[in-house]
C-alpha positions as CSV (number, residue, x, y, z in Angstrom):
1,M,34.0,-119.1,-1.7
2,K,32.4,-120.7,-4.7
3,V,29.3,-119.0,-6.0
4,S,27.0,-120.7,-8.5
5,A,25.9,-118.9,-11.6
6,K,22.3,-119.1,-10.3
7,T,23.2,-117.4,-7.0
8,E,25.2,-114.7,-8.8
9,Y,22.3,-114.1,-11.2
10,A,19.9,-113.9,-8.3
11,C,22.2,-111.3,-6.6
12,L,22.3,-109.2,-9.8
13,A,18.5,-109.4,-10.2
14,M,18.1,-108.3,-6.6
15,L,20.5,-105.4,-7.1
16,E,18.4,-104.3,-10.1
17,L,15.3,-104.5,-8.0
18,A,17.0,-102.6,-5.2
19,A,17.9,-99.8,-7.6
20,S,14.2,-99.4,-8.5
21,Y,12.9,-99.8,-5.0
22,G,10.2,-97.3,-4.0
23,S,9.6,-96.1,-7.6
24,G,6.3,-97.9,-7.8
25,Q,7.3,-99.4,-11.1
26,P,8.0,-103.1,-11.4
27,V,11.2,-104.1,-13.2
28,Q,10.7,-106.2,-16.3
29,I,12.6,-109.5,-16.7
30,R,13.8,-108.4,-20.1
31,R,15.5,-105.4,-18.6
32,I,17.4,-107.4,-16.0
33,A,18.3,-110.2,-18.5
34,D,19.5,-107.8,-21.2
35,R,21.5,-105.6,-18.8
36,H,23.4,-108.6,-17.2
37,G,23.4,-111.2,-20.0
38,I,21.2,-113.6,-18.0
39,P,19.1,-116.1,-20.0
40,S,15.5,-115.0,-19.6
41,R,14.1,-118.5,-18.9
42,F,16.7,-119.1,-16.2
43,L,15.9,-115.6,-14.7
44,V,12.2,-116.5,-14.6
45,Q,13.0,-119.6,-12.5
46,I,15.3,-117.6,-10.2
47,L,12.8,-114.8,-9.6
48,L,10.0,-117.4,-8.9
49,Q,12.3,-119.0,-6.3
50,L,13.0,-115.5,-4.8
51,K,9.2,-114.9,-4.8
52,G,8.6,-118.2,-3.0
53,S,11.1,-117.1,-0.4
54,G,9.2,-113.9,0.2
55,F,11.7,-111.4,-1.2
56,V,9.9,-110.2,-4.4
57,N,6.4,-109.7,-5.7
58,S,5.3,-110.0,-9.3
59,T,2.8,-108.0,-11.3
60,R,1.3,-109.4,-14.4
61,G,0.6,-107.6,-17.6
62,A,2.4,-105.5,-20.2
63,A,3.6,-103.1,-17.5
64,G,4.3,-105.9,-15.1
65,G,7.5,-107.2,-13.6
66,Y,9.1,-107.8,-10.2
67,E,9.8,-105.6,-7.2
68,L,11.2,-106.1,-3.7
69,V,8.8,-106.8,-0.9
70,R,11.1,-105.2,1.7
71,S,13.6,-102.4,1.8
72,P,17.0,-103.1,0.3
73,R,18.4,-102.2,3.8
74,Q,16.6,-105.2,5.2
75,I,17.8,-107.8,2.7
76,T,21.4,-109.1,3.0
77,L,23.5,-111.2,0.7
78,A,23.2,-114.0,3.2
79,D,19.4,-113.9,2.7
80,V,19.7,-114.1,-1.1
81,V,22.3,-116.9,-1.0
82,S,20.3,-118.9,1.5
83,A,17.1,-118.5,-0.6
84,I,18.9,-119.8,-3.7
85,E,21.3,-122.4,-2.3
86,G,19.4,-123.5,0.8
87,P,20.9,-123.7,4.3
88,D,24.6,-124.2,4.1
89,E,25.8,-127.2,6.0
90,S,29.5,-127.5,6.1
91,S,30.8,-131.0,5.7
92,S,34.1,-132.6,5.3
93,A,35.1,-135.2,2.8
94,V,37.2,-137.0,5.4
95,N,35.2,-139.3,7.6
96,S,37.7,-139.9,10.4
97,D,37.7,-139.5,14.1
98,A,41.4,-138.8,14.3
99,A,42.5,-135.6,16.1
100,A,43.9,-134.0,12.9
101,A,40.6,-134.7,11.0
102,R,38.6,-133.2,13.9
103,V,40.8,-130.1,13.9
104,L,40.4,-129.7,10.2
105,R,36.6,-130.1,10.4
106,N,36.5,-127.4,13.1
107,C,38.6,-125.1,10.9
108,W,36.1,-125.6,8.0
109,Q,33.2,-124.8,10.3
110,E,34.9,-121.6,11.5
111,V,35.6,-120.5,7.9
112,T,31.9,-121.2,7.0
113,A,30.7,-119.2,10.0
114,A,33.0,-116.2,9.1
115,E,31.7,-116.3,5.6
116,K,28.0,-116.3,6.8
117,R,28.8,-113.3,9.1
118,M,30.3,-111.3,6.3
119,L,27.4,-112.0,3.9
120,A,24.9,-111.1,6.7
121,D,26.7,-107.7,7.1
122,I,26.2,-106.7,3.5
123,S,22.8,-105.4,2.5
124,L,21.4,-104.8,-0.9
125,S,21.4,-101.1,0.0
126,D,25.1,-101.3,0.7
127,L,25.8,-103.0,-2.7
128,A,23.5,-100.5,-4.6
129,E,25.6,-97.7,-3.1
130,R,28.8,-99.3,-4.2
131,V,27.4,-99.7,-7.7
132,R,26.3,-96.0,-7.7
133,R,29.8,-94.8,-6.6
134,Q,31.5,-96.9,-9.3
135,A,29.2,-95.6,-12.0
136,E,29.9,-92.0,-11.2
137,P,32.4,-90.4,-13.6
138,M,35.9,-89.7,-12.2
139,Y,37.2,-86.2,-12.8
140,Y,41.0,-85.6,-12.7
141,I,42.7,-82.3,-12.5
């Protein structure tokens, strides 16, 4: 699976917002950009796109920023990818009606469907938990 930088940045931003969900404090763009090395101007565009898709709200002002509209449990990677990339329509470079080409096209469609199912099974909450576990120090005896 190829993931564009824009989609990966969107996922990172959404994970930051998921980590702050319920705090009542919006997350500032600068914090997300600095933590993940995302160009601020690009991040603004991404967050506006996510806002247009109904995933985030923004608050203006010095203490403003962005926050999730819904619980991280209710937002999946498939949601974020679809918001950024648009609906995925698998296509084949081969435009042939031969049996082998049809079989290959069907195979690509199956792979795309499996990919979508996997992304739909992973919520922002699941990812936030994985991040938390990896951030915990490991103690060896």
